[in-house]
ChimeraX commands (.cxc) that place a marker at each C-alpha (Angstrom):
marker #1 position 93.97,42.94,89.43 radius 0.5
marker #1 position 92.27,45.44,91.66 radius 0.5
marker #1 position 88.54,46.04,91.69 radius 0.5
marker #1 position 88.95,49.46,90.11 radius 0.5
marker #1 position 90.99,47.97,87.23 radius 0.5
marker #1 position 88.29,45.35,86.64 radius 0.5
marker #1 position 85.61,48.05,86.58 radius 0.5
marker #1 position 87.63,50.11,84.10 radius 0.5
marker #1 position 88.01,47.02,81.89 radius 0.5
marker #1 position 84.25,46.45,82.01 radius 0.5
marker #1 position 83.59,50.07,81.01 radius 0.5
marker #1 position 86.01,49.75,78.09 radius 0.5
marker #1 position 84.38,46.51,76.96 radius 0.5
marker #1 position 80.96,48.15,77.04 radius 0.5
marker #1 position 82.19,51.13,75.03 radius 0.5
marker #1 position 83.81,48.80,72.49 radius 0.5
marker #1 position 80.56,46.83,72.26 radius 0.5
marker #1 position 78.55,50.00,71.61 radius 0.5
marker #1 position 81.05,51.10,68.98 radius 0.5
marker #1 position 80.97,47.65,67.37 radius 0.5
marker #1 position 77.18,47.68,67.13 radius 0.5
marker #1 position 77.41,50.97,65.25 radius 0.5
marker #1 position 79.86,49.61,62.67 radius 0.5
marker #1 position 78.65,48.12,59.39 radius 0.5
marker #1 position 79.46,44.62,60.71 radius 0.5
marker #1 position 77.59,45.27,63.96 radius 0.5
marker #1 position 74.60,46.61,62.09 radius 0.5
marker #1 position 74.69,43.61,59.77 radius 0.5
marker #1 position 74.69,41.22,62.73 radius 0.5
marker #1 position 71.81,43.09,64.38 radius 0.5
marker #1 position 69.86,42.88,61.13 radius 0.5
marker #1 position 70.63,39.18,60.73 radius 0.5
marker #1 position 69.41,38.52,64.26 radius 0.5
marker #1 position 66.01,39.97,63.41 radius 0.5
marker #1 position 65.93,38.22,60.04 radius 0.5
marker #1 position 66.83,34.85,61.60 radius 0.5
marker #1 position 64.03,35.17,64.16 radius 0.5
marker #1 position 61.54,36.11,61.43 radius 0.5
marker #1 position 62.63,33.20,59.24 radius 0.5
marker #1 position 62.37,30.71,62.11 radius 0.5
marker #1 position 58.91,31.98,63.03 radius 0.5
marker #1 position 57.75,31.78,59.42 radius 0.5
marker #1 position 59.06,28.21,59.07 radius 0.5
marker #1 position 57.50,27.27,62.42 radius 0.5
marker #1 position 54.10,28.58,61.32 radius 0.5
marker #1 position 54.23,26.27,58.29 radius 0.5
marker #1 position 55.65,23.13,59.87 radius 0.5
marker #1 position 53.76,20.02,60.95 radius 0.5
marker #1 position 52.60,20.68,64.53 radius 0.5
marker #1 position 53.37,17.08,65.47 radius 0.5
marker #1 position 56.99,17.26,64.24 radius 0.5
marker #1 position 58.70,17.83,67.58 radius 0.5
marker #1 position 62.22,17.63,66.16 radius 0.5
marker #1 position 61.58,20.39,63.61 radius 0.5
marker #1 position 59.88,22.54,66.22 radius 0.5
marker #1 position 62.87,22.15,68.58 radius 0.5
marker #1 position 65.26,23.07,65.77 radius 0.5
marker #1 position 63.23,26.16,64.89 radius 0.5
marker #1 position 63.05,27.20,68.54 radius 0.5
marker #1 position 66.84,26.92,68.71 radius 0.5
marker #1 position 67.22,28.98,65.52 radius 0.5
marker #1 position 64.96,31.66,66.97 radius 0.5
marker #1 position 66.65,31.73,70.39 radius 0.5
marker #1 position 70.33,31.63,69.42 radius 0.5
marker #1 position 70.45,35.01,67.68 radius 0.5
marker #1 position 68.53,36.59,70.56 radius 0.5
marker #1 position 71.00,35.07,73.00 radius 0.5
marker #1 position 73.92,36.67,71.16 radius 0.5
marker #1 position 72.26,40.07,71.32 radius 0.5
marker #1 position 71.54,39.52,75.02 radius 0.5
marker #1 position 75.27,38.92,75.61 radius 0.5
marker #1 position 76.11,42.17,73.84 radius 0.5
marker #1 position 73.42,44.02,75.81 radius 0.5
marker #1 position 74.75,42.52,79.04 radius 0.5
marker #1 position 78.25,43.80,78.25 radius 0.5
marker #1 position 76.83,47.29,77.76 radius 0.5
marker #1 position 74.71,47.09,80.93 radius 0.5
marker #1 position 77.69,45.81,82.96 radius 0.5
marker #1 position 79.72,48.74,81.64 radius 0.5
marker #1 position 77.04,51.19,82.73 radius 0.5
marker #1 position 76.95,49.63,86.19 radius 0.5
marker #1 position 80.76,49.63,86.43 radius 0.5
marker #1 position 80.81,53.29,85.44 radius 0.5
marker #1 position 78.31,54.10,88.20 radius 0.5
marker #1 position 80.46,52.26,90.75 radius 0.5
marker #1 position 83.59,54.09,89.57 radius 0.5
marker #1 position 81.75,57.39,89.93 radius 0.5
marker #1 position 80.70,56.45,93.47 radius 0.5
marker #1 position 84.27,55.43,94.33 radius 0.5
marker #1 position 85.48,58.76,92.99 radius 0.5
marker #1 position 82.88,60.62,95.06 radius 0.5
marker #1 position 83.88,58.73,98.20 radius 0.5
marker #1 position 87.61,59.27,97.65 radius 0.5
marker #1 position 86.83,62.81,96.53 radius 0.5
marker link #1:1,2 radius 0.2
marker link #1:2,3 radius 0.2
marker link #1:3,4 radius 0.2
marker link #1:4,5 radius 0.2
marker link #1:5,6 radius 0.2
marker link #1:6,7 radius 0.2
marker link #1:7,8 radius 0.2
marker link #1:8,9 radius 0.2
marker link #1:9,10 radius 0.2
marker link #1:10,11 radius 0.2
marker link #1:11,12 radius 0.2
marker link #1:12,13 radius 0.2
marker link #1:13,14 radius 0.2
marker link #1:14,15 radius 0.2
marker link #1:15,16 radius 0.2
marker link #1:16,17 radius 0.2
marker link #1:17,18 radius 0.2
marker link #1:18,19 radius 0.2
marker link #1:19,20 radius 0.2
marker link #1:20,21 radius 0.2
marker link #1:21,22 radius 0.2
marker link #1:22,23 radius 0.2
marker link #1:23,24 radius 0.2
marker link #1:24,25 radius 0.2
marker link #1:25,26 radius 0.2
marker link #1:26,27 radius 0.2
marker link #1:27,28 radius 0.2
marker link #1:28,29 radius 0.2
marker link #1:29,30 radius 0.2
marker link #1:30,31 radius 0.2
marker link #1:31,32 radius 0.2
marker link #1:32,33 radius 0.2
marker link #1:33,34 radius 0.2
marker link #1:34,35 radius 0.2
marker link #1:35,36 radius 0.2
marker link #1:36,37 radius 0.2
marker link #1:37,38 radius 0.2
marker link #1:38,39 radius 0.2
marker link #1:39,40 radius 0.2
marker link #1:40,41 radius 0.2
marker link #1:41,42 radius 0.2
marker link #1:42,43 radius 0.2
marker link #1:43,44 radius 0.2
marker link #1:44,45 radius 0.2
marker link #1:45,46 radius 0.2
marker link #1:46,47 radius 0.2
marker link #1:47,48 radius 0.2
marker link #1:48,49 radius 0.2
marker link #1:49,50 radius 0.2
marker link #1:50,51 radius 0.2
marker link #1:51,52 radius 0.2
marker link #1:52,53 radius 0.2
marker link #1:53,54 radius 0.2
marker link #1:54,55 radius 0.2
marker link #1:55,56 radius 0.2
marker link #1:56,57 radius 0.2
marker link #1:57,58 radius 0.2
marker link #1:58,59 radius 0.2
marker link #1:59,60 radius 0.2
marker link #1:60,61 radius 0.2
marker link #1:61,62 radius 0.2
marker link #1:62,63 radius 0.2
marker link #1:63,64 radius 0.2
marker link #1:64,65 radius 0.2
marker link #1:65,66 radius 0.2
marker link #1:66,67 radius 0.2
marker link #1:67,68 radius 0.2
marker link #1:68,69 radius 0.2
marker link #1:69,70 radius 0.2
marker link #1:70,71 radius 0.2
marker link #1:71,72 radius 0.2
marker link #1:72,73 radius 0.2
marker link #1:73,74 radius 0.2
marker link #1:74,75 radius 0.2
marker link #1:75,76 radius 0.2
marker link #1:76,77 radius 0.2
marker link #1:77,78 radius 0.2
marker link #1:78,79 radius 0.2
marker link #1:79,80 radius 0.2
marker link #1:80,81 radius 0.2
marker link #1:81,82 radius 0.2
marker link #1:82,83 radius 0.2
marker link #1:83,84 radius 0.2
marker link #1:84,85 radius 0.2
marker link #1:85,86 radius 0.2
marker link #1:86,87 radius 0.2
marker link #1:87,88 radius 0.2
marker link #1:88,89 radius 0.2
marker link #1:89,90 radius 0.2
marker link #1:90,91 radius 0.2
marker link #1:91,92 radius 0.2
marker link #1:92,93 radius 0.2
marker link #1:93,94 radius 0.2
view
C-alpha cells in the first residue's frame, strides 16, 4: 500500500470516528465515560485510604474510559494530520 493510500485510509477512519461520536451510541459512550470517571472518583473519596487494592481498582476504573476516548481522539487527530499531508502532496504535485 502506498503512502497516499495509507493517508486516505487514516482520513476516512477519522471521519468515521467523528460520525460515530455524533450517533446516539457514540454520545452514549461519551456520556458513560464521564459518568464512570465521576463514579470512580466518588467511590475513591469514600474508600479507606489505606486500602491500596481498592484504590488501584478505582484508578483503573477512572483511567480506562479516558483511555478509550483518547484512542478515539487520536484517530481524529491522525486524520487531521493525514489530511494536511495529502494537501501538501497535492500542492507539491500541483
